[in-house]
Biopython code that builds the backbone (N, CA, C, O; Angstrom):
import numpy as np
from Bio.PDB.StructureBuilder import StructureBuilder

atoms = [
    (1, "MET", "N", (16.449, 19.827, -2.350)),
    (1, "MET", "CA", (16.151, 18.792, -1.392)),
    (1, "MET", "C", (17.308, 17.802, -1.349)),
    (1, "MET", "O", (17.829, 17.410, -2.393)),
    (2, "SER", "N", (17.712, 17.398, -0.150)),
    (2, "SER", "CA", (18.811, 16.441, -0.050)),
    (2, "SER", "C", (18.336, 15.040, -0.396)),
    (2, "SER", "O", (17.136, 14.777, -0.482)),
    (3, "ASP", "N", (19.296, 14.147, -0.591)),
    (3, "ASP", "CA", (18.971, 12.765, -0.960)),
    (3, "ASP", "C", (18.109, 12.103, 0.118)),
    (3, "ASP", "O", (17.173, 11.372, -0.205)),
    (4, "THR", "N", (18.413, 12.350, 1.379)),
    (4, "THR", "CA", (17.637, 11.722, 2.449)),
    (4, "THR", "C", (16.228, 12.281, 2.509)),
    (4, "THR", "O", (15.308, 11.550, 2.874)),
    (5, "GLN", "N", (16.021, 13.531, 2.170)),
    (5, "GLN", "CA", (14.683, 14.108, 2.157)),
    (5, "GLN", "C", (13.854, 13.552, 1.000)),
    (5, "GLN", "O", (12.632, 13.452, 1.105)),
    (6, "GLU", "N", (14.508, 13.195, -0.093)),
    (6, "GLU", "CA", (13.790, 12.705, -1.262)),
    (6, "GLU", "C", (13.395, 11.243, -1.133)),
    (6, "GLU", "O", (12.448, 10.800, -1.783)),
    (7, "ARG", "N", (14.087, 10.508, -0.326)),
    (7, "ARG", "CA", (13.768, 9.094, -0.161)),
    (7, "ARG", "C", (12.491, 8.915, 0.639)),
    (7, "ARG", "O", (12.181, 9.698, 1.537)),
    (8, "VAL", "N", (11.769, 7.886, 0.298)),
    (8, "VAL", "CA", (10.548, 7.546, 1.012)),
    (8, "VAL", "C", (10.818, 6.293, 1.813)),
    (8, "VAL", "O", (11.431, 5.344, 1.324)),
    (9, "ASP", "N", (10.372, 6.300, 3.006)),
    (9, "ASP", "CA", (10.528, 5.177, 3.925)),
    (9, "ASP", "C", (9.229, 4.375, 3.921)),
    (9, "ASP", "O", (8.147, 4.957, 3.852)),
    (10, "SER", "N", (9.320, 3.058, 3.994)),
    (10, "SER", "CA", (8.114, 2.233, 3.974)),
    (10, "SER", "C", (7.193, 2.555, 5.147)),
    (10, "SER", "O", (5.977, 2.406, 5.032)),
    (11, "ARG", "N", (7.753, 2.991, 6.268)),
    (11, "ARG", "CA", (6.910, 3.362, 7.422)),
    (11, "ARG", "C", (6.009, 4.545, 7.095)),
    (11, "ARG", "O", (4.870, 4.606, 7.557)),
    (12, "LEU", "N", (6.513, 5.484, 6.300)),
    (12, "LEU", "CA", (5.697, 6.626, 5.880)),
    (12, "LEU", "C", (4.547, 6.153, 4.999)),
    (12, "LEU", "O", (3.411, 6.596, 5.170)),
    (13, "LEU", "N", (4.834, 5.260, 4.061)),
    (13, "LEU", "CA", (3.784, 4.751, 3.178)),
    (13, "LEU", "C", (2.709, 4.022, 3.985)),
    (13, "LEU", "O", (1.515, 4.192, 3.738)),
    (14, "ILE", "N", (3.139, 3.220, 4.937)),
    (14, "ILE", "CA", (2.186, 2.505, 5.792)),
    (14, "ILE", "C", (1.305, 3.498, 6.530)),
    (14, "ILE", "O", (0.083, 3.352, 6.551)),
    (15, "ARG", "N", (1.908, 4.490, 7.126)),
    (15, "ARG", "CA", (1.163, 5.504, 7.885)),
    (15, "ARG", "C", (0.154, 6.241, 7.004)),
    (15, "ARG", "O", (-0.979, 6.474, 7.427)),
    (16, "LEU", "N", (0.547, 6.604, 5.801)),
    (16, "LEU", "CA", (-0.355, 7.314, 4.895)),
    (16, "LEU", "C", (-1.590, 6.470, 4.568)),
    (16, "LEU", "O", (-2.712, 6.978, 4.568)),
    (17, "VAL", "N", (-1.378, 5.186, 4.291)),
    (17, "VAL", "CA", (-2.501, 4.308, 3.952)),
    (17, "VAL", "C", (-3.383, 4.078, 5.173)),
    (17, "VAL", "O", (-4.609, 4.129, 5.069)),
    (18, "GLU", "N", (-2.775, 3.825, 6.325)),
    (18, "GLU", "CA", (-3.560, 3.590, 7.536)),
    (18, "GLU", "C", (-4.411, 4.806, 7.910)),
    (18, "GLU", "O", (-5.529, 4.654, 8.402)),
    (19, "GLN", "N", (-3.888, 6.000, 7.679)),
    (19, "GLN", "CA", (-4.653, 7.217, 7.981)),
    (19, "GLN", "C", (-5.797, 7.421, 7.001)),
    (19, "GLN", "O", (-6.863, 7.910, 7.378)),
    (20, "SER", "N", (-5.581, 7.052, 5.758)),
    (20, "SER", "CA", (-6.580, 7.286, 4.721)),
    (20, "SER", "C", (-7.629, 6.180, 4.642)),
    (20, "SER", "O", (-8.775, 6.430, 4.268)),
    (21, "ILE", "N", (-7.234, 4.958, 4.995)),
    (21, "ILE", "CA", (-8.146, 3.809, 4.921)),
    (21, "ILE", "C", (-8.269, 3.236, 6.335)),
    (21, "ILE", "O", (-7.495, 2.360, 6.722)),
    (22, "PRO", "N", (-9.237, 3.729, 7.099)),
    (22, "PRO", "CA", (-9.389, 3.272, 8.483)),
    (22, "PRO", "C", (-9.596, 1.761, 8.555)),
    (22, "PRO", "O", (-10.130, 1.150, 7.630)),
    (23, "GLN", "N", (-9.172, 1.180, 9.652)),
    (23, "GLN", "CA", (-9.305, -0.251, 9.921)),
    (23, "GLN", "C", (-8.460, -1.105, 8.981)),
    (23, "GLN", "O", (-8.691, -2.310, 8.871)),
    (24, "SER", "N", (-7.500, -0.511, 8.312)),
    (24, "SER", "CA", (-6.672, -1.297, 7.396)),
    (24, "SER", "C", (-5.470, -1.879, 8.130)),
    (24, "SER", "O", (-4.975, -1.322, 9.110)),
    (25, "GLU", "N", (-5.025, -3.010, 7.621)),
    (25, "GLU", "CA", (-3.762, -3.618, 8.048)),
    (25, "GLU", "C", (-2.826, -3.471, 6.860)),
    (25, "GLU", "O", (-3.139, -3.924, 5.759)),
    (26, "VAL", "N", (-1.690, -2.845, 7.076)),
    (26, "VAL", "CA", (-0.788, -2.524, 5.969)),
    (26, "VAL", "C", (0.612, -3.046, 6.271)),
    (26, "VAL", "O", (1.129, -2.893, 7.378)),
    (27, "ASP", "N", (1.203, -3.656, 5.271)),
    (27, "ASP", "CA", (2.583, -4.091, 5.350)),
    (27, "ASP", "C", (3.257, -3.598, 4.071)),
    (27, "ASP", "O", (2.725, -3.771, 2.974)),
    (28, "ALA", "N", (4.420, -2.990, 4.217)),
    (28, "ALA", "CA", (5.144, -2.491, 3.044)),
    (28, "ALA", "C", (6.638, -2.646, 3.278)),
    (28, "ALA", "O", (7.123, -2.578, 4.407)),
    (29, "ARG", "N", (7.352, -2.856, 2.182)),
    (29, "ARG", "CA", (8.804, -2.939, 2.265)),
    (29, "ARG", "C", (9.412, -2.609, 0.910)),
    (29, "ARG", "O", (8.762, -2.713, -0.130)),
    (30, "LEU", "N", (10.668, -2.209, 0.953)),
    (30, "LEU", "CA", (11.438, -2.027, -0.268)),
    (30, "LEU", "C", (11.754, -3.391, -0.847)),
    (30, "LEU", "O", (12.060, -4.325, -0.104)),
    (31, "PHE", "N", (11.685, -3.518, -2.168)),
    (31, "PHE", "CA", (12.125, -4.784, -2.758)),
    (31, "PHE", "C", (13.206, -4.591, -3.795)),
    (31, "PHE", "O", (13.779, -5.571, -4.272)),
    (32, "SER", "N", (13.504, -3.349, -4.161)),
    (32, "SER", "CA", (14.584, -3.098, -5.104)),
    (32, "SER", "C", (14.975, -1.617, -5.022)),
    (32, "SER", "O", (14.118, -0.735, -5.053)),
    (33, "GLY", "N", (16.258, -1.369, -4.920)),
    (33, "GLY", "CA", (16.719, 0.012, -4.865)),
    (33, "GLY", "C", (16.128, 0.753, -3.679)),
    (33, "GLY", "O", (15.892, 0.165, -2.623)),
    (34, "ASP", "N", (15.891, 2.048, -3.858)),
    (34, "ASP", "CA", (15.304, 2.824, -2.768)),
    (34, "ASP", "C", (13.962, 3.433, -3.152)),
    (34, "ASP", "O", (13.455, 4.321, -2.466)),
    (35, "ASP", "N", (13.383, 2.946, -4.268)),
    (35, "ASP", "CA", (12.096, 3.504, -4.681)),
    (35, "ASP", "C", (11.145, 2.471, -5.287)),
    (35, "ASP", "O", (10.152, 2.839, -5.915)),
    (36, "HIS", "N", (11.440, 1.189, -5.106)),
    (36, "HIS", "CA", (10.571, 0.097, -5.567)),
    (36, "HIS", "C", (10.018, -0.616, -4.324)),
    (36, "HIS", "O", (10.764, -1.249, -3.577)),
    (37, "PHE", "N", (8.729, -0.506, -4.122)),
    (37, "PHE", "CA", (8.097, -1.039, -2.922)),
    (37, "PHE", "C", (7.099, -2.130, -3.266)),
    (37, "PHE", "O", (6.563, -2.187, -4.372)),
    (38, "GLU", "N", (6.864, -3.001, -2.280)),
    (38, "GLU", "CA", (5.730, -3.902, -2.362)),
    (38, "GLU", "C", (4.888, -3.666, -1.113)),
    (38, "GLU", "O", (5.413, -3.398, -0.032)),
    (39, "MET", "N", (3.581, -3.770, -1.282)),
    (39, "MET", "CA", (2.664, -3.441, -0.203)),
    (39, "MET", "C", (1.478, -4.386, -0.228)),
    (39, "MET", "O", (0.965, -4.755, -1.284)),
    (40, "ARG", "N", (1.057, -4.769, 0.980)),
    (40, "ARG", "CA", (-0.165, -5.559, 1.147)),
    (40, "ARG", "C", (-1.100, -4.740, 2.038)),
    (40, "ARG", "O", (-0.702, -4.264, 3.101)),
    (41, "VAL", "N", (-2.352, -4.583, 1.587)),
    (41, "VAL", "CA", (-3.343, -3.841, 2.355)),
    (41, "VAL", "C", (-4.582, -4.713, 2.512)),
    (41, "VAL", "O", (-5.127, -5.224, 1.534)),
    (42, "ILE", "N", (-5.014, -4.873, 3.753)),
    (42, "ILE", "CA", (-6.214, -5.645, 4.074)),
    (42, "ILE", "C", (-7.188, -4.677, 4.730)),
    (42, "ILE", "O", (-6.846, -4.021, 5.714)),
    (43, "SER", "N", (-8.400, -4.583, 4.191)),
    (43, "SER", "CA", (-9.361, -3.648, 4.757)),
    (43, "SER", "C", (-10.795, -4.091, 4.524)),
    (43, "SER", "O", (-11.132, -4.568, 3.440)),
    (44, "PRO", "N", (-11.644, -3.936, 5.540)),
    (44, "PRO", "CA", (-13.066, -4.204, 5.329)),
    (44, "PRO", "C", (-13.706, -3.197, 4.382)),
    (44, "PRO", "O", (-14.779, -3.456, 3.837)),
    (45, "LEU", "N", (-13.064, -2.062, 4.182)),
    (45, "LEU", "CA", (-13.605, -1.056, 3.258)),
    (45, "LEU", "C", (-13.473, -1.491, 1.802)),
    (45, "LEU", "O", (-14.046, -0.856, 0.916)),
    (46, "PHE", "N", (-12.728, -2.565, 1.540)),
    (46, "PHE", "CA", (-12.589, -3.086, 0.183)),
    (46, "PHE", "C", (-13.755, -3.997, -0.220)),
    (46, "PHE", "O", (-13.918, -4.319, -1.397)),
    (47, "VAL", "N", (-14.554, -4.404, 0.751)),
    (47, "VAL", "CA", (-15.671, -5.311, 0.455)),
    (47, "VAL", "C", (-16.592, -4.670, -0.582)),
    (47, "VAL", "O", (-17.005, -3.519, -0.435)),
    (48, "GLY", "N", (-16.909, -5.435, -1.638)),
    (48, "GLY", "CA", (-17.805, -4.956, -2.686)),
    (48, "GLY", "C", (-17.146, -4.074, -3.729)),
    (48, "GLY", "O", (-17.808, -3.628, -4.666)),
    (49, "LYS", "N", (-15.842, -3.812, -3.582)),
    (49, "LYS", "CA", (-15.126, -2.969, -4.553)),
    (49, "LYS", "C", (-14.262, -3.852, -5.456)),
    (49, "LYS", "O", (-13.741, -4.881, -5.025)),
    (50, "SER", "N", (-14.123, -3.439, -6.690)),
    (50, "SER", "CA", (-13.239, -4.153, -7.617)),
    (50, "SER", "C", (-11.782, -3.945, -7.194)),
    (50, "SER", "O", (-11.475, -3.042, -6.416)),
    (51, "LYS", "N", (-10.894, -4.787, -7.713)),
    (51, "LYS", "CA", (-9.461, -4.609, -7.439)),
    (51, "LYS", "C", (-8.992, -3.236, -7.900)),
    (51, "LYS", "O", (-8.183, -2.594, -7.229)),
    (52, "VAL", "N", (-9.493, -2.793, -9.030)),
    (52, "VAL", "CA", (-9.112, -1.468, -9.537)),
    (52, "VAL", "C", (-9.507, -0.392, -8.533)),
    (52, "VAL", "O", (-8.706, 0.493, -8.228)),
    (53, "ALA", "N", (-10.724, -0.456, -8.021)),
    (53, "ALA", "CA", (-11.189, 0.539, -7.048)),
    (53, "ALA", "C", (-10.371, 0.457, -5.757)),
    (53, "ALA", "O", (-10.053, 1.483, -5.155)),
    (54, "GLN", "N", (-10.034, -0.759, -5.335)),
    (54, "GLN", "CA", (-9.213, -0.925, -4.134)),
    (54, "GLN", "C", (-7.842, -0.278, -4.328)),
    (54, "GLN", "O", (-7.356, 0.443, -3.457)),
    (55, "HIS", "N", (-7.233, -0.542, -5.469)),
    (55, "HIS", "CA", (-5.913, 0.026, -5.763)),
    (55, "HIS", "C", (-5.993, 1.544, -5.866)),
    (55, "HIS", "O", (-5.080, 2.240, -5.423)),
    (56, "GLN", "N", (-7.053, 2.056, -6.435)),
    (56, "GLN", "CA", (-7.220, 3.511, -6.526)),
    (56, "GLN", "C", (-7.284, 4.140, -5.138)),
    (56, "GLN", "O", (-6.757, 5.232, -4.927)),
    (57, "MET", "N", (-7.925, 3.459, -4.192)),
    (57, "MET", "CA", (-7.983, 3.962, -2.821)),
    (57, "MET", "C", (-6.575, 4.067, -2.228)),
    (57, "MET", "O", (-6.251, 5.045, -1.554)),
    (58, "VAL", "N", (-5.750, 3.063, -2.481)),
    (58, "VAL", "CA", (-4.390, 3.078, -1.954)),
    (58, "VAL", "C", (-3.570, 4.165, -2.645)),
    (58, "VAL", "O", (-2.855, 4.916, -1.982)),
    (59, "TYR", "N", (-3.669, 4.252, -3.966)),
    (59, "TYR", "CA", (-2.916, 5.284, -4.692)),
    (59, "TYR", "C", (-3.322, 6.683, -4.235)),
    (59, "TYR", "O", (-2.479, 7.572, -4.120)),
    (60, "GLN", "N", (-4.594, 6.871, -3.981)),
    (60, "GLN", "CA", (-5.062, 8.172, -3.490)),
    (60, "GLN", "C", (-4.440, 8.469, -2.127)),
    (60, "GLN", "O", (-4.048, 9.603, -1.854)),
    (61, "ALA", "N", (-4.352, 7.458, -1.280)),
    (61, "ALA", "CA", (-3.750, 7.643, 0.043)),
    (61, "ALA", "C", (-2.276, 8.035, -0.070)),
    (61, "ALA", "O", (-1.783, 8.834, 0.726)),
    (62, "LEU", "N", (-1.576, 7.477, -1.048)),
    (62, "LEU", "CA", (-0.149, 7.760, -1.214)),
    (62, "LEU", "C", (0.094, 9.096, -1.893)),
    (62, "LEU", "O", (1.187, 9.653, -1.800)),
    (63, "GLY", "N", (-0.913, 9.609, -2.571)),
    (63, "GLY", "CA", (-0.856, 10.954, -3.150)),
    (63, "GLY", "C", (0.358, 11.216, -4.010)),
    (63, "GLY", "O", (0.701, 10.418, -4.883)),
    (64, "ASP", "N", (1.002, 12.333, -3.760)),
    (64, "ASP", "CA", (2.123, 12.784, -4.575)),
    (64, "ASP", "C", (3.332, 11.849, -4.536)),
    (64, "ASP", "O", (4.178, 11.894, -5.429)),
    (65, "HIS", "N", (3.418, 11.009, -3.516)),
    (65, "HIS", "CA", (4.545, 10.076, -3.454)),
    (65, "HIS", "C", (4.542, 9.130, -4.654)),
    (65, "HIS", "O", (5.601, 8.676, -5.088)),
    (66, "MET", "N", (3.366, 8.832, -5.187)),
    (66, "MET", "CA", (3.286, 7.952, -6.358)),
    (66, "MET", "C", (3.736, 8.657, -7.629)),
    (66, "MET", "O", (4.060, 8.001, -8.619)),
    (67, "ARG", "N", (3.759, 9.960, -7.612)),
    (67, "ARG", "CA", (4.152, 10.701, -8.804)),
    (67, "ARG", "C", (5.644, 11.018, -8.850)),
    (67, "ARG", "O", (6.138, 11.519, -9.860)),
    (68, "GLY", "N", (6.358, 10.735, -7.779)),
    (68, "GLY", "CA", (7.759, 11.105, -7.798)),
    (68, "GLY", "C", (8.666, 10.174, -7.035)),
    (68, "GLY", "O", (9.566, 9.566, -7.615)),
    (69, "ARG", "N", (8.446, 10.057, -5.768)),
    (69, "ARG", "CA", (9.389, 9.348, -4.914)),
    (69, "ARG", "C", (9.241, 7.828, -4.951)),
    (69, "ARG", "O", (10.196, 7.106, -4.663)),
    (70, "VAL", "N", (8.071, 7.347, -5.299)),
    (70, "VAL", "CA", (7.860, 5.894, -5.428)),
    (70, "VAL", "C", (7.839, 5.583, -6.918)),
    (70, "VAL", "O", (6.912, 5.963, -7.632)),
    (71, "HIS", "N", (8.870, 4.889, -7.372)),
    (71, "HIS", "CA", (8.959, 4.589, -8.798)),
    (71, "HIS", "C", (8.073, 3.406, -9.171)),
    (71, "HIS", "O", (7.453, 3.394, -10.235)),
    (72, "ALA", "N", (8.019, 2.410, -8.286)),
    (72, "ALA", "CA", (7.221, 1.213, -8.568)),
    (72, "ALA", "C", (6.570, 0.730, -7.277)),
    (72, "ALA", "O", (7.160, 0.801, -6.199)),
    (73, "LEU", "N", (5.346, 0.239, -7.410)),
    (73, "LEU", "CA", (4.623, -0.306, -6.270)),
    (73, "LEU", "C", (3.961, -1.611, -6.685)),
    (73, "LEU", "O", (3.068, -1.627, -7.533)),
    (74, "LYS", "N", (4.403, -2.688, -6.087)),
    (74, "LYS", "CA", (3.767, -3.997, -6.273)),
    (74, "LYS", "C", (2.714, -4.088, -5.178)),
    (74, "LYS", "O", (3.042, -4.261, -4.004)),
    (75, "LEU", "N", (1.458, -3.970, -5.565)),
    (75, "LEU", "CA", (0.370, -3.807, -4.607)),
    (75, "LEU", "C", (-0.569, -5.004, -4.625)),
    (75, "LEU", "O", (-1.007, -5.447, -5.686)),
    (76, "LYS", "N", (-0.870, -5.520, -3.444)),
    (76, "LYS", "CA", (-1.871, -6.576, -3.289)),
    (76, "LYS", "C", (-2.880, -6.095, -2.248)),
    (76, "LYS", "O", (-2.509, -5.682, -1.149)),
    (77, "THR", "N", (-4.156, -6.155, -2.613)),
    (77, "THR", "CA", (-5.210, -5.729, -1.701)),
    (77, "THR", "C", (-6.172, -6.887, -1.455)),
    (77, "THR", "O", (-6.423, -7.711, -2.334)),
    (78, "TYR", "N", (-6.699, -6.923, -0.239)),
    (78, "TYR", "CA", (-7.598, -7.999, 0.164)),
    (78, "TYR", "C", (-8.670, -7.463, 1.107)),
    (78, "TYR", "O", (-8.434, -6.521, 1.864)),
    (79, "THR", "N", (-9.833, -8.067, 1.052)),
    (79, "THR", "CA", (-10.801, -7.903, 2.127)),
    (79, "THR", "C", (-10.328, -8.840, 3.243)),
    (79, "THR", "O", (-9.513, -9.725, 2.986)),
    (80, "PRO", "N", (-10.820, -8.666, 4.475)),
    (80, "PRO", "CA", (-10.414, -9.600, 5.534)),
    (80, "PRO", "C", (-10.726, -11.057, 5.187)),
    (80, "PRO", "O", (-9.922, -11.942, 5.481)),
    (81, "GLU", "N", (-11.863, -11.316, 4.575)),
    (81, "GLU", "CA", (-12.227, -12.693, 4.203)),
    (81, "GLU", "C", (-11.287, -13.229, 3.130)),
    (81, "GLU", "O", (-10.855, -14.379, 3.213)),
    (82, "GLN", "N", (-10.960, -12.421, 2.123)),
    (82, "GLN", "CA", (-10.018, -12.853, 1.085)),
    (82, "GLN", "C", (-8.654, -13.172, 1.700)),
    (82, "GLN", "O", (-8.002, -14.142, 1.314)),
    (83, "TRP", "N", (-8.236, -12.351, 2.652)),
    (83, "TRP", "CA", (-6.943, -12.574, 3.293)),
    (83, "TRP", "C", (-6.956, -13.877, 4.097)),
    (83, "TRP", "O", (-5.988, -14.636, 4.053)),
    (84, "ARG", "N", (-8.035, -14.143, 4.827)),
    (84, "ARG", "CA", (-8.143, -15.403, 5.580)),
    (84, "ARG", "C", (-8.036, -16.600, 4.632)),
    (84, "ARG", "O", (-7.346, -17.575, 4.927)),
    (85, "GLN", "N", (-8.722, -16.515, 3.498)),
    (85, "GLN", "CA", (-8.664, -17.614, 2.534)),
    (85, "GLN", "C", (-7.251, -17.774, 1.961)),
    (85, "GLN", "O", (-6.771, -18.896, 1.799)),
    (86, "THR", "N", (-6.597, -16.669, 1.660)),
    (86, "THR", "CA", (-5.244, -16.697, 1.118)),
    (86, "THR", "C", (-4.267, -17.234, 2.155)),
    (86, "THR", "O", (-3.419, -18.070, 1.842)),
    (87, "ALA", "N", (-4.385, -16.756, 3.383)),
    (87, "ALA", "CA", (-3.471, -17.172, 4.448)),
    (87, "ALA", "C", (-3.632, -18.656, 4.758)),
    (87, "ALA", "O", (-2.655, -19.324, 5.094)),
    (88, "ASN", "N", (-4.847, -19.178, 4.651)),
    (88, "ASN", "CA", (-5.085, -20.597, 4.925)),
    (88, "ASN", "C", (-4.491, -21.496, 3.857)),
    (88, "ASN", "O", (-4.207, -22.663, 4.130)),
    (89, "LYS", "N", (-4.294, -20.986, 2.647)),
    (89, "LYS", "CA", (-3.723, -21.771, 1.553)),
    (89, "LYS", "C", (-2.214, -21.906, 1.682)),
    (89, "LYS", "O", (-1.615, -22.848, 1.164)),
    (90, "GLU", "N", (-1.607, -20.953, 2.379)),
    (90, "GLU", "CA", (-0.133, -20.930, 2.464)),
    (90, "GLU", "C", (0.384, -21.794, 3.571)),
    (90, "GLU", "O", (1.596, -21.881, 3.772)),
]
sb = StructureBuilder()
sb.init_structure("model")
sb.init_model(0)
sb.init_chain("A")
sb.init_seg("    ")
for serial, (resi, resn, name, xyz) in enumerate(atoms, 1):
    if name == "N":
        sb.init_residue(resn, " ", resi, " ")
    sb.init_atom(name, np.array(xyz, "f"), 0.0, 1.0, " ", f" {name:<3s}", serial, name[0])
structure = sb.get_structure()
C-alpha cells in the first residue's frame, strides 16, 4: 500500500461516524502528524448512555481505522442538550 493509501483523511472519519450514528453532528481534524485526530460527536442517540458507551459507539463506527491508521483520537461526545450547555458557556 502506498503512503497516500495508508493515510486517513478526517473527512473519511466523519463520514464513517455519520453513517454509523444517524442524526449525528461530527467534526474532526488532525492535530498532530498525519495520524493524531481530535473529534467531536453530538448525537441524540447518546442520551442515557455513559461516556464509555458513547465512545464505544464511535470506535465501533471507525472500525479497523482505530487499529492501524489512526494512532490517537482525542474524542469528545455530547448529547444535543449537553452540547447546548457547553456552547453557552463558551
